[in-house]
N, C-alpha and C positions, 0 to 999 in steps of 0.2 A: 273064700271070704264071703260072709253073709251079705245078702243083698241090702240089708238095712244098716250096714256098717257106716260109720262116719269117720272119715280120715281128715286129719288136720295138718296144717303146714303154714309156711309163711316165709317172709324175707329174712335177711341177715340181721337187721336191726329190730325186727318184731313189729314195726309200724303197720305193715300189711300182713294180715292173717286170713286164712280161709278154712272152711269146712267143706268137704266134698262127701255127699251122701250116696250110698250105693256102691256097687262094684265098679271099679275102673274099667273102661273099655279101651280097646285098640292099643295095647301097650306096644310101643315101637320106638326105634331109635332112628336118628336122621343125621346125615353129614352134609346137608345142603349148605350153601353159603349163608343163607339167612339164619339157620339154626346155629351155625358156627359163630357168626358174629353176635347173635343174640346172647349166647352163653359164654363165649370165649373159650369153648372147648371143641375138640375135633368132632365130637358126637353129642347130640342132645337126646335124652330119653324122655318120652312122653307117655301120658295116659289121657284119656278123654272122658268127659262127663257131660251129660245134658246141662245146658245153661241153668235150668231151674234146680239142679242138684248141687250147685256151688253157691255158697254164701261167703261174702267178704266180711269178716268178723272183727278185724283189728281196728285200732284207733284211726288208722289211715283210710278206712273204708275201701272203696274200689281202687285198684291199682291204676297208675298212669298207663297210658297206652301210646303206641306209635304205629301208625298205619303202615304195614309192611308189604301188603299185596292188595289185589282187588277184592279179596274175600276175608282178610284177617288183620288183626292188630296185635302186636306183641305187648305183653303186660309186664310191668316192672314197678319196683318201689320208687317213689319220687324222692325219698329221703336217702336211702343207701344204694340205690341203683340195682339191687338184686333182680335178676330175671325170674319171673314166676310162670310164664306160659304164654298162651295165645288165646285171644277171645275172637272167635270166628263170627262172621255174619250169620252163618247157619247156627242153629241153636246148640252149639257145641263150645265148650271151653277145654282147651288142651292145657294140662298142667305139667310142668317139668317135674320128674320124679325126685330130683334132688331138693326140691322145695318142701317136700313132705317131712313131717316130724319122724316118720318111720320109713325111710327111703328104700330099705332092703326087703320090703314085702314081696312074697312070691308073685303076687298079682301084678307087680310092676315089671316082671321079666319080659323083655321085648320078644315079640313073635315075628317081627320083620325089621329090616333095616333099609332106609331109603337113601339114595344118593351116595352109594359106596364110593363112586368116583370122586367125591368131594373130599375124601380123607387122604392123608399121606399114604403112600404105598406100604409103609412100615406099620401103620395103625390098623390092626385087625379087629373086627367085631364079629363074634360068633353068636349066632342065634340057634338055639337048639336045646 
C-alpha cells in the first residue's frame, strides 16, 4: 500500500466518517474483554495510525468516546452506536478494520492476536 494512500470509513448510519492517511500500522486482533464488549464480537481487528493522520470528516465530526482504561477511550457513533476504534492518550488512534469502506485490504491482515484466552475454546484465530 502506498504510504500516501488515504483510506476511508465510518459508522453504520454515515454520521461519523473518517479518512486515515498513510499505511496502517500494527494490524492485530484481540479477544480481551474490553474489545469483545466494545464490538460485540469474539475478536476485534485493529490497525493504528498516528493521531495527525486521521481526520473525522462526517457530519457528526469527532465520535463520542467512553474512557475504557487509564490510557485510552473507545470511540463510537452517538447516533447509531457503531464502534469505530480507540483514541489513545499516546498520539495513536486505533481503528477497527470493519469500519473501513474496504475492510478486506491485505494491509489489514493481523500479524498478532492478543488475549487468546478471552475467546471460547471453539473460536480459533489463525495468524499467518
